[in-house]
mmCIF file as Biopython writes it, N, C-alpha, C and O atoms, coordinates in Angstrom:
data_model
#
loop_
_atom_site.group_PDB
_atom_site.id
_atom_site.type_symbol
_atom_site.label_atom_id
_atom_site.label_alt_id
_atom_site.label_comp_id
_atom_site.label_asym_id
_atom_site.label_entity_id
_atom_site.label_seq_id
_atom_site.pdbx_PDB_ins_code
_atom_site.Cartn_x
_atom_site.Cartn_y
_atom_site.Cartn_z
_atom_site.occupancy
_atom_site.B_iso_or_equiv
_atom_site.auth_seq_id
_atom_site.auth_asym_id
_atom_site.pdbx_PDB_model_num
ATOM 1   N N  . MET A ? 1  ? 72.555 54.628 116.742 1.0 0.0 1  A 1 
ATOM 2   C CA . MET A ? 1  ? 72.393 53.380 116.204 1.0 0.0 1  A 1 
ATOM 3   C C  . MET A ? 1  ? 71.007 52.873 115.952 1.0 0.0 1  A 1 
ATOM 4   O O  . MET A ? 1  ? 70.620 52.179 115.012 1.0 0.0 1  A 1 
ATOM 5   N N  . VAL A ? 2  ? 70.177 53.459 117.204 1.0 0.0 2  A 1 
ATOM 6   C CA . VAL A ? 2  ? 68.584 53.153 116.859 1.0 0.0 2  A 1 
ATOM 7   C C  . VAL A ? 2  ? 68.123 53.546 115.608 1.0 0.0 2  A 1 
ATOM 8   O O  . VAL A ? 2  ? 67.436 52.735 114.986 1.0 0.0 2  A 1 
ATOM 9   N N  . LEU A ? 3  ? 68.417 54.854 115.015 1.0 0.0 3  A 1 
ATOM 10  C CA . LEU A ? 3  ? 67.919 55.580 114.025 1.0 0.0 3  A 1 
ATOM 11  C C  . LEU A ? 3  ? 68.508 54.815 112.807 1.0 0.0 3  A 1 
ATOM 12  O O  . LEU A ? 3  ? 67.820 54.483 111.842 1.0 0.0 3  A 1 
ATOM 13  N N  . ASP A ? 4  ? 69.773 54.574 112.924 1.0 0.0 4  A 1 
ATOM 14  C CA . ASP A ? 4  ? 70.540 54.002 111.820 1.0 0.0 4  A 1 
ATOM 15  C C  . ASP A ? 4  ? 69.510 52.906 111.260 1.0 0.0 4  A 1 
ATOM 16  O O  . ASP A ? 4  ? 69.092 52.795 110.107 1.0 0.0 4  A 1 
ATOM 17  N N  . TYR A ? 5  ? 69.248 52.216 112.260 1.0 0.0 5  A 1 
ATOM 18  C CA . TYR A ? 5  ? 68.616 50.901 112.057 1.0 0.0 5  A 1 
ATOM 19  C C  . TYR A ? 5  ? 67.263 51.056 111.882 1.0 0.0 5  A 1 
ATOM 20  O O  . TYR A ? 5  ? 66.591 50.032 111.757 1.0 0.0 5  A 1 
ATOM 21  N N  . LYS A ? 6  ? 66.583 52.417 111.837 1.0 0.0 6  A 1 
ATOM 22  C CA . LYS A ? 6  ? 65.200 52.587 111.788 1.0 0.0 6  A 1 
ATOM 23  C C  . LYS A ? 6  ? 64.190 51.694 112.968 1.0 0.0 6  A 1 
ATOM 24  O O  . LYS A ? 6  ? 63.109 51.140 112.770 1.0 0.0 6  A 1 
ATOM 25  N N  . LEU A ? 7  ? 64.940 51.795 114.148 1.0 0.0 7  A 1 
ATOM 26  C CA . LEU A ? 7  ? 64.092 51.392 115.321 1.0 0.0 7  A 1 
ATOM 27  C C  . LEU A ? 7  ? 63.475 52.507 115.930 1.0 0.0 7  A 1 
ATOM 28  O O  . LEU A ? 7  ? 63.983 53.625 115.848 1.0 0.0 7  A 1 
ATOM 29  N N  . ASN A ? 8  ? 62.116 52.232 116.708 1.0 0.0 8  A 1 
ATOM 30  C CA . ASN A ? 8  ? 61.606 53.023 117.526 1.0 0.0 8  A 1 
ATOM 31  C C  . ASN A ? 8  ? 62.045 53.408 118.546 1.0 0.0 8  A 1 
ATOM 32  O O  . ASN A ? 8  ? 61.867 52.689 119.529 1.0 0.0 8  A 1 
ATOM 33  N N  . PRO A ? 9  ? 62.672 54.494 118.681 1.0 0.0 9  A 1 
ATOM 34  C CA . PRO A ? 9  ? 63.237 54.874 120.081 1.0 0.0 9  A 1 
ATOM 35  C C  . PRO A ? 9  ? 62.501 55.176 121.226 1.0 0.0 9  A 1 
ATOM 36  O O  . PRO A ? 9  ? 62.989 55.628 122.262 1.0 0.0 9  A 1 
ATOM 37  N N  . ASP A ? 10 ? 61.450 54.951 121.055 1.0 0.0 10 A 1 
ATOM 38  C CA . ASP A ? 10 ? 60.274 54.663 122.479 1.0 0.0 10 A 1 
ATOM 39  C C  . ASP A ? 10 ? 60.162 53.350 122.756 1.0 0.0 10 A 1 
ATOM 40  O O  . ASP A ? 10 ? 59.363 53.004 123.626 1.0 0.0 10 A 1 
ATOM 41  N N  . GLN A ? 11 ? 61.030 52.281 121.988 1.0 0.0 11 A 1 
ATOM 42  C CA . GLN A ? 11 ? 61.281 51.136 122.677 1.0 0.0 11 A 1 
ATOM 43  C C  . GLN A ? 11 ? 62.441 50.790 123.334 1.0 0.0 11 A 1 
ATOM 44  O O  . GLN A ? 11 ? 62.845 49.638 123.494 1.0 0.0 11 A 1 
ATOM 45  N N  . PHE A ? 12 ? 63.098 52.047 123.805 1.0 0.0 12 A 1 
ATOM 46  C CA . PHE A ? 12 ? 64.640 52.053 124.427 1.0 0.0 12 A 1 
ATOM 47  C C  . PHE A ? 12 ? 64.368 53.121 125.163 1.0 0.0 12 A 1 
ATOM 48  O O  . PHE A ? 12 ? 64.782 54.194 124.724 1.0 0.0 12 A 1 
ATOM 49  N N  . PRO A ? 13 ? 63.657 53.118 126.380 1.0 0.0 13 A 1 
ATOM 50  C CA . PRO A ? 13 ? 63.163 54.159 127.151 1.0 0.0 13 A 1 
ATOM 51  C C  . PRO A ? 13 ? 64.506 54.448 128.278 1.0 0.0 13 A 1 
ATOM 52  O O  . PRO A ? 13 ? 64.653 55.543 128.821 1.0 0.0 13 A 1 
ATOM 53  N N  . ASN A ? 14 ? 65.505 53.180 128.533 1.0 0.0 14 A 1 
ATOM 54  C CA . ASN A ? 14 ? 66.690 53.865 129.143 1.0 0.0 14 A 1 
ATOM 55  C C  . ASN A ? 14 ? 67.690 54.358 128.194 1.0 0.0 14 A 1 
ATOM 56  O O  . ASN A ? 14 ? 68.377 55.337 128.485 1.0 0.0 14 A 1 
ATOM 57  N N  . LEU A ? 15 ? 67.809 53.773 127.130 1.0 0.0 15 A 1 
ATOM 58  C CA . LEU A ? 15 ? 68.527 54.574 126.357 1.0 0.0 15 A 1 
ATOM 59  C C  . LEU A ? 15 ? 68.179 56.041 126.089 1.0 0.0 15 A 1 
ATOM 60  O O  . LEU A ? 15 ? 69.053 56.892 125.926 1.0 0.0 15 A 1 
ATOM 61  N N  . LEU A ? 16 ? 66.726 56.330 126.047 1.0 0.0 16 A 1 
ATOM 62  C CA . LEU A ? 16 ? 66.415 57.716 126.228 1.0 0.0 16 A 1 
ATOM 63  C C  . LEU A ? 16 ? 66.638 58.591 126.936 1.0 0.0 16 A 1 
ATOM 64  O O  . LEU A ? 16 ? 66.876 59.773 126.689 1.0 0.0 16 A 1 
ATOM 65  N N  . ALA A ? 17 ? 66.536 57.771 128.344 1.0 0.0 17 A 1 
ATOM 66  C CA . ALA A ? 17 ? 67.043 58.448 129.362 1.0 0.0 17 A 1 
ATOM 67  C C  . ALA A ? 17 ? 68.291 58.915 129.569 1.0 0.0 17 A 1 
ATOM 68  O O  . ALA A ? 17 ? 68.463 60.002 130.120 1.0 0.0 17 A 1 
ATOM 69  N N  . ILE A ? 18 ? 69.032 58.355 129.265 1.0 0.0 18 A 1 
ATOM 70  C CA . ILE A ? 18 ? 70.420 58.294 129.171 1.0 0.0 18 A 1 
ATOM 71  C C  . ILE A ? 18 ? 70.890 59.402 128.313 1.0 0.0 18 A 1 
ATOM 72  O O  . ILE A ? 18 ? 71.615 60.232 128.861 1.0 0.0 18 A 1 
ATOM 73  N N  . VAL A ? 19 ? 70.585 59.571 126.975 1.0 0.0 19 A 1 
ATOM 74  C CA . VAL A ? 19 ? 70.775 60.744 126.100 1.0 0.0 19 A 1 
ATOM 75  C C  . VAL A ? 19 ? 70.015 61.989 126.362 1.0 0.0 19 A 1 
ATOM 76  O O  . VAL A ? 19 ? 70.461 63.047 125.919 1.0 0.0 19 A 1 
ATOM 77  N N  . ASP A ? 20 ? 68.777 61.965 127.121 1.0 0.0 20 A 1 
ATOM 78  C CA . ASP A ? 20 ? 68.348 63.313 127.868 1.0 0.0 20 A 1 
ATOM 79  C C  . ASP A ? 20 ? 69.524 63.739 128.906 1.0 0.0 20 A 1 
ATOM 80  O O  . ASP A ? 20 ? 69.876 64.906 129.080 1.0 0.0 20 A 1 
ATOM 81  N N  . LYS A ? 21 ? 70.059 62.643 129.548 1.0 0.0 21 A 1 
ATOM 82  C CA . LYS A ? 21 ? 70.730 63.323 130.622 1.0 0.0 21 A 1 
ATOM 83  C C  . LYS A ? 21 ? 72.025 63.631 130.279 1.0 0.0 21 A 1 
ATOM 84  O O  . LYS A ? 21 ? 72.515 64.579 130.893 1.0 0.0 21 A 1 
ATOM 85  N N  . ASN A ? 22 ? 72.694 63.091 129.475 1.0 0.0 22 A 1 
ATOM 86  C CA . ASN A ? 22 ? 73.761 63.842 128.600 1.0 0.0 22 A 1 
ATOM 87  C C  . ASN A ? 22 ? 73.776 64.982 127.958 1.0 0.0 22 A 1 
ATOM 88  O O  . ASN A ? 22 ? 74.562 65.902 128.183 1.0 0.0 22 A 1 
ATOM 89  N N  . SER A ? 23 ? 72.767 64.966 126.999 1.0 0.0 23 A 1 
ATOM 90  C CA . SER A ? 23 ? 72.250 66.258 126.291 1.0 0.0 23 A 1 
ATOM 91  C C  . SER A ? 23 ? 72.168 67.303 127.275 1.0 0.0 23 A 1 
ATOM 92  O O  . SER A ? 23 ? 72.890 68.299 127.306 1.0 0.0 23 A 1 
ATOM 93  N N  . SER A ? 24 ? 71.329 67.042 128.003 1.0 0.0 24 A 1 
ATOM 94  C CA . SER A ? 24 ? 71.118 68.686 128.929 1.0 0.0 24 A 1 
ATOM 95  C C  . SER A ? 24 ? 72.354 68.785 129.812 1.0 0.0 24 A 1 
ATOM 96  O O  . SER A ? 24 ? 72.717 69.924 130.103 1.0 0.0 24 A 1 
ATOM 97  N N  . THR A ? 25 ? 73.098 67.685 130.310 1.0 0.0 25 A 1 
ATOM 98  C CA . THR A ? 25 ? 74.235 67.975 131.135 1.0 0.0 25 A 1 
ATOM 99  C C  . THR A ? 25 ? 75.439 68.996 130.216 1.0 0.0 25 A 1 
ATOM 100 O O  . THR A ? 25 ? 76.422 69.507 130.753 1.0 0.0 25 A 1 
ATOM 101 N N  . PHE A ? 26 ? 75.187 69.094 129.165 1.0 0.0 26 A 1 
ATOM 102 C CA . PHE A ? 26 ? 76.168 69.487 128.280 1.0 0.0 26 A 1 
ATOM 103 C C  . PHE A ? 26 ? 75.945 70.874 128.445 1.0 0.0 26 A 1 
ATOM 104 O O  . PHE A ? 26 ? 76.975 71.517 128.649 1.0 0.0 26 A 1 
ATOM 105 N N  . PHE A ? 27 ? 74.756 71.596 128.411 1.0 0.0 27 A 1 
ATOM 106 C CA . PHE A ? 27 ? 74.145 72.996 128.597 1.0 0.0 27 A 1 
ATOM 107 C C  . PHE A ? 27 ? 74.085 73.318 129.845 1.0 0.0 27 A 1 
ATOM 108 O O  . PHE A ? 27 ? 74.154 74.515 130.122 1.0 0.0 27 A 1 
ATOM 109 N N  . ILE A ? 28 ? 73.944 72.350 130.893 1.0 0.0 28 A 1 
ATOM 110 C CA . ILE A ? 28 ? 73.651 73.048 132.387 1.0 0.0 28 A 1 
ATOM 111 C C  . ILE A ? 28 ? 75.052 73.075 132.855 1.0 0.0 28 A 1 
ATOM 112 O O  . ILE A ? 28 ? 75.279 73.915 133.726 1.0 0.0 28 A 1 
ATOM 113 N N  . ARG A ? 29 ? 76.115 72.286 132.438 1.0 0.0 29 A 1 
ATOM 114 C CA . ARG A ? 29 ? 77.403 72.971 132.836 1.0 0.0 29 A 1 
ATOM 115 C C  . ARG A ? 29 ? 77.461 74.135 132.617 1.0 0.0 29 A 1 
ATOM 116 O O  . ARG A ? 29 ? 77.724 74.797 133.620 1.0 0.0 29 A 1 
ATOM 117 N N  . ARG A ? 30 ? 77.300 74.786 131.553 1.0 0.0 30 A 1 
ATOM 118 C CA . ARG A ? 30 ? 77.675 76.041 131.009 1.0 0.0 30 A 1 
ATOM 119 C C  . ARG A ? 30 ? 77.090 77.064 131.793 1.0 0.0 30 A 1 
ATOM 120 O O  . ARG A ? 30 ? 77.707 78.129 131.777 1.0 0.0 30 A 1 
ATOM 121 N N  . VAL A ? 31 ? 75.877 77.008 132.595 1.0 0.0 31 A 1 
ATOM 122 C CA . VAL A ? 31 ? 75.323 77.997 133.343 1.0 0.0 31 A 1 
ATOM 123 C C  . VAL A ? 31 ? 76.290 78.172 134.475 1.0 0.0 31 A 1 
ATOM 124 O O  . VAL A ? 31 ? 76.517 79.275 134.974 1.0 0.0 31 A 1 
ATOM 125 N N  . PHE A ? 32 ? 76.889 76.987 134.891 1.0 0.0 32 A 1 
ATOM 126 C CA . PHE A ? 32 ? 77.791 77.234 136.211 1.0 0.0 32 A 1 
ATOM 127 C C  . PHE A ? 32 ? 79.108 77.960 136.194 1.0 0.0 32 A 1 
ATOM 128 O O  . PHE A ? 32 ? 79.684 78.282 137.234 1.0 0.0 32 A 1 
ATOM 129 N N  . LYS A ? 33 ? 79.561 78.205 135.015 1.0 0.0 33 A 1 
ATOM 130 C CA . LYS A ? 33 ? 81.034 78.449 134.567 1.0 0.0 33 A 1 
ATOM 131 C C  . LYS A ? 33 ? 80.887 80.079 134.729 1.0 0.0 33 A 1 
ATOM 132 O O  . LYS A ? 33 ? 79.819 80.687 134.793 1.0 0.0 33 A 1 
ATOM 133 N N  . ALA A ? 34 ? 82.139 80.616 134.777 1.0 0.0 34 A 1 
ATOM 134 C CA . ALA A ? 34 ? 82.032 82.074 135.802 1.0 0.0 34 A 1 
ATOM 135 C C  . ALA A ? 34 ? 81.444 82.729 134.267 1.0 0.0 34 A 1 
ATOM 136 O O  . ALA A ? 34 ? 81.511 82.289 133.119 1.0 0.0 34 A 1 
ATOM 137 N N  . PRO A ? 35 ? 80.847 83.989 134.852 1.0 0.0 35 A 1 
ATOM 138 C CA . PRO A ? 35 ? 80.167 84.711 133.511 1.0 0.0 35 A 1 
ATOM 139 C C  . PRO A ? 35 ? 81.212 85.127 132.553 1.0 0.0 35 A 1 
ATOM 140 O O  . PRO A ? 35 ? 80.836 85.107 131.381 1.0 0.0 35 A 1 
ATOM 141 N N  . GLY A ? 36 ? 82.464 85.508 132.767 1.0 0.0 36 A 1 
ATOM 142 C CA . GLY A ? 36 ? 83.395 85.870 132.074 1.0 0.0 36 A 1 
ATOM 143 C C  . GLY A ? 36 ? 83.640 84.693 131.183 1.0 0.0 36 A 1 
ATOM 144 O O  . GLY A ? 36 ? 83.738 85.097 130.025 1.0 0.0 36 A 1 
ATOM 145 N N  . HIS A ? 37 ? 83.773 83.441 131.265 1.0 0.0 37 A 1 
ATOM 146 C CA . HIS A ? 37 ? 84.142 82.129 130.636 1.0 0.0 37 A 1 
ATOM 147 C C  . HIS A ? 37 ? 83.419 82.487 129.249 1.0 0.0 37 A 1 
ATOM 148 O O  . HIS A ? 37 ? 82.422 83.197 129.122 1.0 0.0 37 A 1 
ATOM 149 N N  . GLU A ? 38 ? 84.106 81.870 128.289 1.0 0.0 38 A 1 
ATOM 150 C CA . GLU A ? 38 ? 83.783 81.662 126.891 1.0 0.0 38 A 1 
ATOM 151 C C  . GLU A ? 38 ? 82.597 80.868 127.007 1.0 0.0 38 A 1 
ATOM 152 O O  . GLU A ? 38 ? 81.570 81.260 126.452 1.0 0.0 38 A 1 
ATOM 153 N N  . ASP A ? 39 ? 82.613 79.690 127.728 1.0 0.0 39 A 1 
ATOM 154 C CA . ASP A ? 39 ? 81.519 78.519 127.414 1.0 0.0 39 A 1 
ATOM 155 C C  . ASP A ? 39 ? 80.410 78.757 128.469 1.0 0.0 39 A 1 
ATOM 156 O O  . ASP A ? 39 ? 79.599 77.865 128.722 1.0 0.0 39 A 1 
ATOM 157 N N  . HIS A ? 40 ? 80.379 79.911 129.057 1.0 0.0 40 A 1 
ATOM 158 C CA . HIS A ? 40 ? 79.244 80.301 129.922 1.0 0.0 40 A 1 
ATOM 159 C C  . HIS A ? 40 ? 78.075 80.497 129.127 1.0 0.0 40 A 1 
ATOM 160 O O  . HIS A ? 40 ? 78.170 80.896 127.966 1.0 0.0 40 A 1 
ATOM 161 N N  . MET A ? 41 ? 76.808 80.207 129.752 1.0 0.0 41 A 1 
ATOM 162 C CA . MET A ? 41 ? 75.555 80.601 128.977 1.0 0.0 41 A 1 
ATOM 163 C C  . MET A ? 41 ? 74.560 80.993 130.317 1.0 0.0 41 A 1 
ATOM 164 O O  . MET A ? 41 ? 74.430 80.327 131.345 1.0 0.0 41 A 1 
ATOM 165 N N  . PRO A ? 42 ? 74.033 82.031 130.038 1.0 0.0 42 A 1 
ATOM 166 C CA . PRO A ? 42 ? 72.599 82.355 130.918 1.0 0.0 42 A 1 
ATOM 167 C C  . PRO A ? 42 ? 71.804 81.376 131.110 1.0 0.0 42 A 1 
ATOM 168 O O  . PRO A ? 42 ? 71.415 80.615 130.225 1.0 0.0 42 A 1 
ATOM 169 N N  . ILE A ? 43 ? 71.486 81.321 132.366 1.0 0.0 43 A 1 
ATOM 170 C CA . ILE A ? 43 ? 70.028 80.302 132.522 1.0 0.0 43 A 1 
ATOM 171 C C  . ILE A ? 43 ? 68.995 80.394 131.430 1.0 0.0 43 A 1 
ATOM 172 O O  . ILE A ? 43 ? 68.503 79.425 130.852 1.0 0.0 43 A 1 
ATOM 173 N N  . HIS A ? 44 ? 68.701 81.745 131.195 1.0 0.0 44 A 1 
ATOM 174 C CA . HIS A ? 44 ? 67.520 81.767 130.220 1.0 0.0 44 A 1 
ATOM 175 C C  . HIS A ? 44 ? 67.741 81.174 128.960 1.0 0.0 44 A 1 
ATOM 176 O O  . HIS A ? 44 ? 66.753 80.712 128.388 1.0 0.0 44 A 1 
ATOM 177 N N  . LYS A ? 45 ? 69.054 81.081 128.315 1.0 0.0 45 A 1 
ATOM 178 C CA . LYS A ? 45 ? 69.415 80.422 127.233 1.0 0.0 45 A 1 
ATOM 179 C C  . LYS A ? 45 ? 69.226 78.997 127.216 1.0 0.0 45 A 1 
ATOM 180 O O  . LYS A ? 45 ? 68.741 78.330 126.303 1.0 0.0 45 A 1 
ATOM 181 N N  . VAL A ? 46 ? 69.774 78.505 128.611 1.0 0.0 46 A 1 
ATOM 182 C CA . VAL A ? 46 ? 69.449 77.116 128.450 1.0 0.0 46 A 1 
ATOM 183 C C  . VAL A ? 46 ? 68.060 76.583 128.662 1.0 0.0 46 A 1 
ATOM 184 O O  . VAL A ? 46 ? 67.664 75.532 128.161 1.0 0.0 46 A 1 
ATOM 185 N N  . GLU A ? 47 ? 67.458 77.243 129.311 1.0 0.0 47 A 1 
ATOM 186 C CA . GLU A ? 47 ? 65.893 76.938 129.437 1.0 0.0 47 A 1 
ATOM 187 C C  . GLU A ? 47 ? 65.256 77.026 128.452 1.0 0.0 47 A 1 
ATOM 188 O O  . GLU A ? 47 ? 64.306 76.265 128.270 1.0 0.0 47 A 1 
ATOM 189 N N  . ASP A ? 48 ? 65.637 78.073 127.456 1.0 0.0 48 A 1 
ATOM 190 C CA . ASP A ? 48 ? 65.254 78.062 125.852 1.0 0.0 48 A 1 
ATOM 191 C C  . ASP A ? 48 ? 65.693 76.978 125.155 1.0 0.0 48 A 1 
ATOM 192 O O  . ASP A ? 48 ? 64.998 76.482 124.268 1.0 0.0 48 A 1 
ATOM 193 N N  . ILE A ? 49 ? 66.892 76.501 125.486 1.0 0.0 49 A 1 
ATOM 194 C CA . ILE A ? 49 ? 67.131 75.345 124.778 1.0 0.0 49 A 1 
ATOM 195 C C  . ILE A ? 49 ? 66.381 73.800 125.215 1.0 0.0 49 A 1 
ATOM 196 O O  . ILE A ? 49 ? 66.294 72.849 124.438 1.0 0.0 49 A 1 
ATOM 197 N N  . LEU A ? 50 ? 66.063 73.810 126.111 1.0 0.0 50 A 1 
ATOM 198 C CA . LEU A ? 50 ? 65.341 72.780 126.726 1.0 0.0 50 A 1 
ATOM 199 C C  . LEU A ? 50 ? 63.977 72.694 127.001 1.0 0.0 50 A 1 
ATOM 200 O O  . LEU A ? 50 ? 63.373 71.712 127.433 1.0 0.0 50 A 1 
ATOM 201 N N  . SER A ? 51 ? 63.473 73.953 126.681 1.0 0.0 51 A 1 
ATOM 202 C CA . SER A ? 51 ? 62.037 74.165 126.588 1.0 0.0 51 A 1 
ATOM 203 C C  . SER A ? 51 ? 61.387 72.917 125.645 1.0 0.0 51 A 1 
ATOM 204 O O  . SER A ? 51 ? 61.971 72.501 124.645 1.0 0.0 51 A 1 
ATOM 205 N N  . GLY A ? 52 ? 60.234 72.444 126.063 1.0 0.0 52 A 1 
ATOM 206 C CA . GLY A ? 52 ? 59.460 71.363 125.568 1.0 0.0 52 A 1 
ATOM 207 C C  . GLY A ? 52 ? 59.939 70.095 126.043 1.0 0.0 52 A 1 
ATOM 208 O O  . GLY A ? 52 ? 59.174 69.132 125.976 1.0 0.0 52 A 1 
ATOM 209 N N  . GLN A ? 53 ? 61.052 69.961 126.495 1.0 0.0 53 A 1 
ATOM 210 C CA . GLN A ? 53 ? 61.883 68.653 127.377 1.0 0.0 53 A 1 
ATOM 211 C C  . GLN A ? 53 ? 61.688 68.532 128.533 1.0 0.0 53 A 1 
ATOM 212 O O  . GLN A ? 53 ? 62.696 68.750 129.205 1.0 0.0 53 A 1 
ATOM 213 N N  . PRO A ? 54 ? 60.545 68.194 129.251 1.0 0.0 54 A 1 
ATOM 214 C CA . PRO A ? 54 ? 60.259 68.295 130.513 1.0 0.0 54 A 1 
ATOM 215 C C  . PRO A ? 54 ? 61.335 67.508 131.420 1.0 0.0 54 A 1 
ATOM 216 O O  . PRO A ? 54 ? 61.727 67.890 132.523 1.0 0.0 54 A 1 
ATOM 217 N N  . ARG A ? 55 ? 61.728 66.363 130.765 1.0 0.0 55 A 1 
ATOM 218 C CA . ARG A ? 55 ? 62.705 65.477 131.580 1.0 0.0 55 A 1 
ATOM 219 C C  . ARG A ? 55 ? 63.921 66.104 131.427 1.0 0.0 55 A 1 
ATOM 220 O O  . ARG A ? 55 ? 64.684 65.904 132.373 1.0 0.0 55 A 1 
ATOM 221 N N  . MET A ? 56 ? 64.278 66.683 130.690 1.0 0.0 56 A 1 
ATOM 222 C CA . MET A ? 56 ? 65.453 67.594 130.466 1.0 0.0 56 A 1 
ATOM 223 C C  . MET A ? 56 ? 65.638 68.924 131.187 1.0 0.0 56 A 1 
ATOM 224 O O  . MET A ? 56 ? 66.750 69.388 131.438 1.0 0.0 56 A 1 
ATOM 225 N N  . LEU A ? 57 ? 64.389 69.558 131.532 1.0 0.0 57 A 1 
ATOM 226 C CA . LEU A ? 57 ? 64.323 70.752 132.261 1.0 0.0 57 A 1 
ATOM 227 C C  . LEU A ? 57 ? 64.432 70.247 133.875 1.0 0.0 57 A 1 
ATOM 228 O O  . LEU A ? 57 ? 64.935 70.994 134.714 1.0 0.0 57 A 1 
ATOM 229 N N  . SER A ? 58 ? 63.914 68.909 134.226 1.0 0.0 58 A 1 
ATOM 230 C CA . SER A ? 58 ? 63.892 68.610 135.556 1.0 0.0 58 A 1 
ATOM 231 C C  . SER A ? 58 ? 65.388 68.245 135.674 1.0 0.0 58 A 1 
ATOM 232 O O  . SER A ? 58 ? 65.744 68.090 136.842 1.0 0.0 58 A 1 
ATOM 233 N N  . PHE A ? 59 ? 66.383 68.064 134.708 1.0 0.0 59 A 1 
ATOM 234 C CA . PHE A ? 59 ? 67.912 67.797 135.090 1.0 0.0 59 A 1 
ATOM 235 C C  . PHE A ? 59 ? 68.232 69.083 135.594 1.0 0.0 59 A 1 
ATOM 236 O O  . PHE A ? 59 ? 68.820 69.177 136.672 1.0 0.0 59 A 1 
ATOM 237 N N  . LEU A ? 60 ? 67.804 70.423 134.719 1.0 0.0 60 A 1 
ATOM 238 C CA . LEU A ? 60 ? 68.272 71.591 135.406 1.0 0.0 60 A 1 
ATOM 239 C C  . LEU A ? 60 ? 67.850 72.004 136.692 1.0 0.0 60 A 1 
ATOM 240 O O  . LEU A ? 60 ? 68.536 72.667 137.469 1.0 0.0 60 A 1 
ATOM 241 N N  . VAL A ? 61 ? 66.481 71.514 136.932 1.0 0.0 61 A 1 
ATOM 242 C CA . VAL A ? 61 ? 66.350 72.201 138.097 1.0 0.0 61 A 1 
ATOM 243 C C  . VAL A ? 61 ? 66.887 71.381 139.217 1.0 0.0 61 A 1 
ATOM 244 O O  . VAL A ? 61 ? 67.425 72.090 140.067 1.0 0.0 61 A 1 
ATOM 245 N N  . GLU A ? 62 ? 66.910 69.996 139.507 1.0 0.0 62 A 1 
ATOM 246 C CA . GLU A ? 62 ? 68.106 69.297 140.194 1.0 0.0 62 A 1 
ATOM 247 C C  . GLU A ? 62 ? 69.283 70.107 140.360 1.0 0.0 62 A 1 
ATOM 248 O O  . GLU A ? 62 ? 69.793 70.344 141.455 1.0 0.0 62 A 1 
ATOM 249 N N  . GLU A ? 63 ? 69.694 70.515 139.279 1.0 0.0 63 A 1 
ATOM 250 C CA . GLU A ? 63 ? 71.370 70.943 139.325 1.0 0.0 63 A 1 
ATOM 251 C C  . GLU A ? 63 ? 71.412 72.260 139.983 1.0 0.0 63 A 1 
ATOM 252 O O  . GLU A ? 63 ? 72.415 72.738 140.514 1.0 0.0 63 A 1 
ATOM 253 N N  . LEU A ? 64 ? 70.082 72.893 139.900 1.0 0.0 64 A 1 
ATOM 254 C CA . LEU A ? 64 ? 70.005 74.236 140.625 1.0 0.0 64 A 1 
ATOM 255 C C  . LEU A ? 64 ? 69.770 74.072 142.134 1.0 0.0 64 A 1 
ATOM 256 O O  . LEU A ? 64 ? 70.283 74.812 142.974 1.0 0.0 64 A 1 
ATOM 257 N N  . VAL A ? 65 ? 69.183 73.332 142.333 1.0 0.0 65 A 1 
ATOM 258 C CA . VAL A ? 65 ? 68.745 72.783 143.911 1.0 0.0 65 A 1 
ATOM 259 C C  . VAL A ? 65 ? 69.962 72.445 144.415 1.0 0.0 65 A 1 
ATOM 260 O O  . VAL A ? 65 ? 70.332 72.929 145.485 1.0 0.0 65 A 1 
ATOM 261 N N  . LYS A ? 66 ? 70.810 71.491 143.643 1.0 0.0 66 A 1 
ATOM 262 C CA . LYS A ? 66 ? 71.970 70.862 144.415 1.0 0.0 66 A 1 
ATOM 263 C C  . LYS A ? 66 ? 73.053 71.897 144.385 1.0 0.0 66 A 1 
ATOM 264 O O  . LYS A ? 66 ? 74.036 71.484 145.000 1.0 0.0 66 A 1 
ATOM 265 N N  . HIS A ? 67 ? 73.216 73.065 143.899 1.0 0.0 67 A 1 
ATOM 266 C CA . HIS A ? 67 ? 74.001 74.161 143.842 1.0 0.0 67 A 1 
ATOM 267 C C  . HIS A ? 67 ? 73.867 74.947 144.966 1.0 0.0 67 A 1 
ATOM 268 O O  . HIS A ? 67 ? 74.813 75.369 145.632 1.0 0.0 67 A 1 
ATOM 269 N N  . GLY A ? 68 ? 72.213 75.227 145.270 1.0 0.0 68 A 1 
ATOM 270 C CA . GLY A ? 68 ? 71.890 75.854 146.065 1.0 0.0 68 A 1 
ATOM 271 C C  . GLY A ? 68 ? 71.930 77.365 146.021 1.0 0.0 68 A 1 
ATOM 272 O O  . GLY A ? 68 ? 71.529 78.164 146.867 1.0 0.0 68 A 1 
ATOM 273 N N  . GLU A ? 69 ? 72.423 77.553 145.012 1.0 0.0 69 A 1 
ATOM 274 C CA . GLU A ? 69 ? 72.699 79.349 144.580 1.0 0.0 69 A 1 
ATOM 275 C C  . GLU A ? 69 ? 71.909 79.626 143.410 1.0 0.0 69 A 1 
ATOM 276 O O  . GLU A ? 69 ? 71.508 78.613 142.837 1.0 0.0 69 A 1 
ATOM 277 N N  . LYS A ? 70 ? 71.516 80.949 142.804 1.0 0.0 70 A 1 
ATOM 278 C CA . LYS A ? 70 ? 71.396 81.151 141.496 1.0 0.0 70 A 1 
ATOM 279 C C  . LYS A ? 70 ? 72.219 81.489 140.850 1.0 0.0 70 A 1 
ATOM 280 O O  . LYS A ? 70 ? 72.777 82.524 141.216 1.0 0.0 70 A 1 
ATOM 281 N N  . PRO A ? 71 ? 72.744 80.788 139.523 1.0 0.0 71 A 1 
ATOM 282 C CA . PRO A ? 71 ? 73.837 81.284 138.733 1.0 0.0 71 A 1 
ATOM 283 C C  . PRO A ? 71 ? 73.766 82.476 138.205 1.0 0.0 71 A 1 
ATOM 284 O O  . PRO A ? 71 ? 72.629 82.929 138.338 1.0 0.0 71 A 1 
ATOM 285 N N  . GLU A ? 72 ? 74.686 83.390 137.508 1.0 0.0 72 A 1 
ATOM 286 C CA . GLU A ? 72 ? 74.121 84.759 137.177 1.0 0.0 72 A 1 
ATOM 287 C C  . GLU A ? 72 ? 73.979 84.340 135.703 1.0 0.0 72 A 1 
ATOM 288 O O  . GLU A ? 72 ? 73.525 85.132 134.877 1.0 0.0 72 A 1 
#
């Protein structure tokens, strides 16, 4: 909606944070799926997708710490 009305997204930092969290969560959840699952994605691919997005990468780190294990 922000883009549709040609507004500056930087004026909506809370909205950007929500979008970053939701977008990164989509990929991060795939890391923790069983390796044989069709939706599984190796961590290095998720890192590649999120590269250049420090806030999104921080969500990945938080999830890895929370799980306390290294995904396959």
